[in-house]
N, C-alpha and C positions, 0 to 999 in steps of 0.2 A: 180410278183416275189421277195423274196428278195435279200436285199445287199448282195454281195458275204464279204466284208469288214467284215461285221458282223456277218456273218455265221462263217467265220473262226476265229473271234476271240472268240464266242462263242462255239467254238471247243475246244480251245486252253485252257479256261477256263474250260469245261469238262477233259480232258484231264487231269489237272494238278490236280485234284481233286478224277479222278480215280486213278494215282499213287499213289495218298496218302493215299487213303484207300486201296492200295496194301499194303504201306509201314506199315501201321498200321494194317493189317489185320481182317480190318472192312466190311465185306462180306455185311452189310445193306446199308452204304455209297456206296462201290461199286455196284450193284443192283444199288440202285437210280442212281447215275452217269453212270451208263451204259444205261439205261431208259434213262436220258437226251440226252443221246447221239445219240443212235439210231431213236429216234424222231426228232432229230435233224436234221440226214439225210434221215429220207424219208420225214420231210415235205420240204427240200429243193429239193431233186429229184422229188414229185409230181408237187411242184410250178413250176418247167421248164419244165415236159411233160405238164402239162397242155395249157404252152405257146406255148408247138409247136405240140402239139399232133393232129395240123392241119396239120402240113406241110409235104409234102412224099420229099421233098427234101432233100437227103443223104449226101450231100452238107454243112447244115445247122446243121442237128442231128450231122455229124461228128465234126462238130467246137463246139458244145457243150459239146461233152466228150460222144455222144451215138455212139457206134461203129454201123457198117452195117453188122448184123449178119449172119455166112454161114450159107449155108441150115443146116448142123449138129448142130449149138448150136439153129438154132431158130425151129430147132425139138426137142430139150432137153427142152427150157424152157413152149413150147406149153406143152409139155407133165407134167411137173414139173406147170406147172400151172392148169391143169386138175385135176392132181391129188392130189392140195394143196386147190382144193375147195369144194372135195370132204368130205361126212359128216364122213367116216371112214378114217382120212389122214393119219394113222399110220399105218394102213394096205394098205392102197393106197400106200405109200412110199418104205412099204417092198416088196412089191412086185415091186417097179418099180429100174428098173435093169440095166437104161441109167450113170454112170458114167460122172462126168462135163466135157466134150471135150475137149482136151489138150490146143487148141487155146483160152479159156476161162483162163486157167491158166499160159499162156504165157502173156497172155495183164496181168493178175494181178502182174505177176513177173515184167514186163517192169513197170509200176508203180509202185511199191514199190523200185524200185534198182532208178529209177528217183527222187524220194519223200524223200528216206532218203539214206543220204550221207555213213552210213556206210555198209550198201548189197552193195551200186554200190563200193567201195573199196575191198571188198573181192574178193575172188574166188566161185563165186556163180554160182551156178547151176541148170537149170529146168531139171530134170530127167525121168517126164513121169510115164512111170510103174516100171523102172528098179526096182531090190530090191538089188543088188550092184553094186558096181564100184571101177573099179581101180586108183586111182592115183598113182602119182609119188612124193615120198616123198624128192627126192633127185635136185639138184640146178643144173643141167643139164652137171654134171662132169663125170659120168659113165653112157655113153647113148650108147657109142661107141666105140671100141678097132680097132686099128692096127693088133692085133696080132691074133695067129689062137685062133677060140672059147674053151681055155681048160675050164675044170669043175668047178674051181676057179672063174675063167671071168663069166661065166654063173652064179656061186653064186651071184657073187656080183652084178648085173644086176638084178638077182631077189632081193635082199636085196632092191632095189631102188625103188619096188611098194611095195604101201601097198591098202588090200583091205578092204572096207568100208559097211557096213550094212547098205543096209538102211529103210531094213524092222521091226527093233527094236523100234524106237522111233518114235511118231506120234506128230503132233501138230494139235489140237482140234479148231475149229473156230464156232462161234456161229452167226446165222444170224436170227435176230428177222422180221419177215416178218408183215406189216398189210394187214388184208383183201383187202382194198381201193387198195395196191399195184399191188394184181392181176392181174385188171380192165385196167391196162396200157401197157400188151404188152409183148412181148419180150424181145426189145431192151430195156424201160427201166427197167427190171426186171434183168435184163445183167448189166445194168449199178449200180443199188443197190448192188447188189450182188460181184460184184467188191469192192465198192468200200467200202463193207462191209468188207468183205476179203482182200483186201490192208492192211487197217490197221491194223485187228488183226491177221493176218500173220507178218505183220515189226514188232509188238510189241514184240510179241512172240517168233519171231527171234533172236532179237536186243536182249532179253533178254540171252535166250542161246549161242548168240556168245559169249557173255562177262561172264556171271555168270554161263552158262550151267557147272553143276558136272561131266555131262558124262554119269549119271545114269537115262537112259528113259527118256532124253536128249541131246544135244552137251557136246562135250568137250569146255570151253567157252576158251579166249584169258587169261584170269586170272589164269589158271590153267596150271600144266605139264600132255602132252598127253602121256608121256614117262613114269610116275608115276607109281604103283600098283593101278589100280583100287578098289578103299574099295565100299565093295556093299552099304552099306548107304549113307555116304559120298563122295564117287567118287574120282576123281582123285583129289592128294594135291596141293595145292593154290603154285603158286609162290613165291617164297620169294622177300618183296620189299624191292625193290634199293631204298637208300636214293638220295633225287634231290633236288637241292638248286637252279638253276640257269642254261639260257641260255648259259652261256659264250660256246667260241668254244672246249675249255677244256674241263668243264663238261660232254655237250652236245656230243663230240667227243668221251668218254671216252663211250659212254653207246651205241653209234651206233655202236664201236668198236666190241662192245660185238654181238650186233646183225650180224654184217660181216660177223660171225666163224660160219659154222653149224658143228652138233653134231658128223662128222665126223672126223673135225677137218679142213676140207677145208672152204677157203677164200670162201663168196660169193659177187657181188659186191651191192650196194643199190643206187637205183636213189632216191626214196620218201620213208618217214615213216612217219605212221599214228601216232598220239597223240589223246586220247580219253579220254575225263574229262568228271562229271559232270558239269551242266548248271552251278551252283554256285559257283562250285571253277573255274570254266574258266573266269570266270567275277571276282571275286576276286582274284586268283592265275596267270593265265596263263596268261588273259589278262595286269597285272600287270607289268607282267616280261617279256611281249613281243611287247611292244607298247612303243613309243618314240619320244617327243614333239621335235621339232625343234626348232631353236633358235624365227624361226618369229612365235613361236605358233603351227603351223602345226603337225601330229601326223604323226608319220610312224609305221606301222601294220605290225604283224605278221613277227617280225624279226631275224625269227629264223635262225643258222646260218649254216642250212641246210633244202632241200627243206621238208616242212613238210605242211600235210594234218591234218586240226585241227576238231576235230568230236567231239560233245556235246552230250551225251549218257545221260538219266537218271538211268543208269542203272550200270554205276560205283559208286563204294562208295566212300563217302565223305574222303577227303585228300588223294586221293589216284589218279594216273592214270596209262594207256595200253599205250606202246610205242611200236609199230612193223610192221613189213612189211605185208602188207594187203593181200596181194595175195599170202601170205603163210597160208591163215586161207583158210579152202576151206568146200561148204557148200552145200550137195544137199536135193534139197526138187522136189516132184512130187506126182499124187494123187495115185496111187498107183492101185493094185484092189478095195480099198474099199471107193475112191474119192467119193463116190453117197452122198447127201443130202439125212439127214434124218430127219425124224422127234423129239423133241426131248420135254421130259417131266419136263428136270431136270430146268430148267426156266420156268416162265410165269410173264411178266409183267405188261400184261393191256390185258381186255379181245376180244378184237377185233385184239388181234397181238397175229401170234403166232413163234414158237422159230424151227430152225430148227440147222441141226450139219451136219457139214464136215468137215472129216475126212483125211490130209496130213500124208506120211509118207515121211521124211528124214535123216539125220545125219550131222555131222560135226565138225570139229576139227585144229586145229595146229597143218602143219605138222610135227614139230619136234619142240622141249621142248628149241629153242633158238631163233623162227622169232619173240615171243615176250616179253616183261619184263612187272612188275608191278613197276609201280615208286611209293614211299614216299613222297611227295609233301608239305609233311605239312610245311614245314620250305621255301618252294621256296621263294624267293627274290625276289621284284621290282628291273625290270631294272634300270640306273640312268645313267646320263653322270659321265663318270672317269674326275677327277677334283682331280688330287692328290697335296692333301695339306697336308699332311703326309706319312710318309714312310711307303711302304702297309704292310697288314698283312696278313701272312700264316699259315693256321690255318689247313694243308694239312699235309701227312703223306711223309714221308720218304723213307719208307720199310716197307715191312710188310716178317715174315717168318712163317713160322709152325717143331717146332722138329728144331730149328739151320736154316735149308734149306733142312734138310731128307726126310719129306714130300712137294710134290709139290704142290705147287699153280698155279691154270690156271682162266684168262689169267697168262701171268706173270706180275709181277709187274708194274704198272704205276701209278702217283697221281692223274692221271685224269679221273680213270679208279676205279670205288666206291664197282662194289661187284666183290666178289671170291669164286672158289670151290675149295675143295681138299678134298682129300680119305685118311685113316688112319685104319690100322688094331690095333693101340694102346690103350690101355684104356685112356690113359692121354696123353698131350704135350702141351710142352711151347708154345706158340701164341707171337713173338714177334714184337710190332710195334715200329717205333721210329716217330719220329717229324721234320720238316724242321726248323722246328724254335724252337730253344732252351727253351723258355718262354713258348709256348706254352703245357696245361696238356692232358692228356686220361685216360676218363674214358671204362670202355666195360662192356657187360651185355651178359652173355651165357644162351640164354634160356629162354630170360627176367628178368634173375633174374642176379643181380650185383658182378662179379669179378677183382680180381684186376690180373693182366700180369703178375704181380713179379712170380706169382706161375702158377704151371703147374692148363693147365684145363681140367677134367673130362669129357670123353664123354660119352653121353648116344648113348647106338644101333641106328643106321639109322642116320638122318639128325641131326645136330648142327646148331643152328646159330647163332655168335658171330658178336654182335654190337661192333664195336668203333668206338666214338666221340673225334672229336679234336677241343681242344677251344684254342682260344687266342682273348681275347678281347673282342669284341661284335663278331666275325666271331668265326664258329662252319660249321666243317662238318663232315661228317658221311661215314663210311666203313661197310660193309657187307661183313664174311665171312662165305659159308655155307660149315661145312666139313660132309663129311658124314666115320661115322663109323663102318667098317662090325668087325665082332667078329672072 
C-alpha cells in the first residue's frame, strides 16, 4: 500500500497544475492533470482494497474509510456495476432509473464540509430532491409581533423571506472509473465515487460561492445579490473597499458596516470570515497579523476581533472578502436527475470510462451588506509601536456631498473607509477635509483623476469616487459610491 504522505503530496502537486490550467484556459494541460489525479485516486483505492479484500470485519473497513453500506446503497452499486460491465453501456445506463441514494450524497456533503473550511463556515444545506426553498433574509428582528396581525405587519413578515429556485443551477461532476475498479465490489466503488464527488463538488462549490455571477451558477460573495441581474455578466461586483491595516480603528470601521442590515437595523456579530488567496495570505495577511515578542516567539492571528481566516484559490490577487459566513446560503441536492450517466465527452484511457452525475442547487448572500470586497494592495505589516517622532495622520476629518444636502451613509467616521449616497443632481461638489493640514488629497471618479475643487459630473447609475490622503509615507484611501438617478 502506498505511503499516505506521498499520496497527499502528489495530490497537492496535481491540484496546483489543475488550478493553473484553469487560470490559463489550457484544456490540454487540464485534461492531463485530471487524468493524473484520477489515476492516483484509483491506484490508492485499489491498493488499499487489495490489502483488505479478504477482511469481513466491518470495524476494520470503517476504520479505513470504507462505509458499511445500507441495503439500498448496496442494491444501487450492484445494479450500477452490472450496467457498467455490459457491452452497450450507454443504453444500459439510459435504462438505469435509480438515482444516487440520499445517504451517499449526505456522506459526500459531510466529507466536504469537514475537509473544506469555507463550506463548513457558510449556511450549507443538503436538500435532496427539493426544487425550491424558503429562507429568512432578516436577522430575526421581524419574526413576531405583540400587536394584532394587520395587513401592514403581514406584508412585513412576508418580506422577511426569499424563495430560492434550486432547479435552474446545475453542478456536473465527471467520474472516471477504470474497468478493474468494478471487480472490487460495491463498498470500494462507493469509496471511490464519494472521493471523486467530494473533490469535484467542493471545488465547483467554492468557485461559485466566491466568484459566481448568478447566471447559471450561484451568486458569489464578491457580488451584490440585490443589484440588477445582467443576462451575461450577472450581478454587479461589490465596490472594493481600500484596507491597509488590522488596527482596531480600521478593522472596526469595516465590521461596523457589516453590523448594519440593508433595512438599517443593527445586528450582532460574534465572528467574521476573512477569505484570501494563498499567495496574498503569506505575503500580505500573515505579515499584518503576526507579531514577534521580545523573547523571539511569535503571536499569530492578532486580529482585534474574532476572525476565521480561510485560504481559497478563487479569490483574485490583491483582494480579500470579509463577511458573515452564516449569511451565505447554499443548497445542493440530487434532484430528479441525480443519476449516474455514461459520458462520451471525455475519454482519457482505453481501460477507463467516464461517467457523469448532475446535482442541482443554488446559493447567494442573503443581503448586500453581509460581505465586503477589500482591496488589500497596500496592506501594511504589523510593527511594535515605538514612538520616536510625532504621529503621522493621513485620515480625513470630514466628507460631504453638496455641502451636506446629499446624505452619506453611514455617518462620517474617519475609521470608516466606504460610504454610499444617492442624488438626483447632475453634478455635486464633494468636499473632503484632512485632519493634518499638511496632508494632500487626490481623487478619481470612475477611474479618472478629478479635482475636488470642482463639482463632479455623475453618470446614470453607480459612480465610484476614490479619495486618497497622503502625508509623508502614510496613505489612506476612502471610497464614496454615489448612485445618480435621473
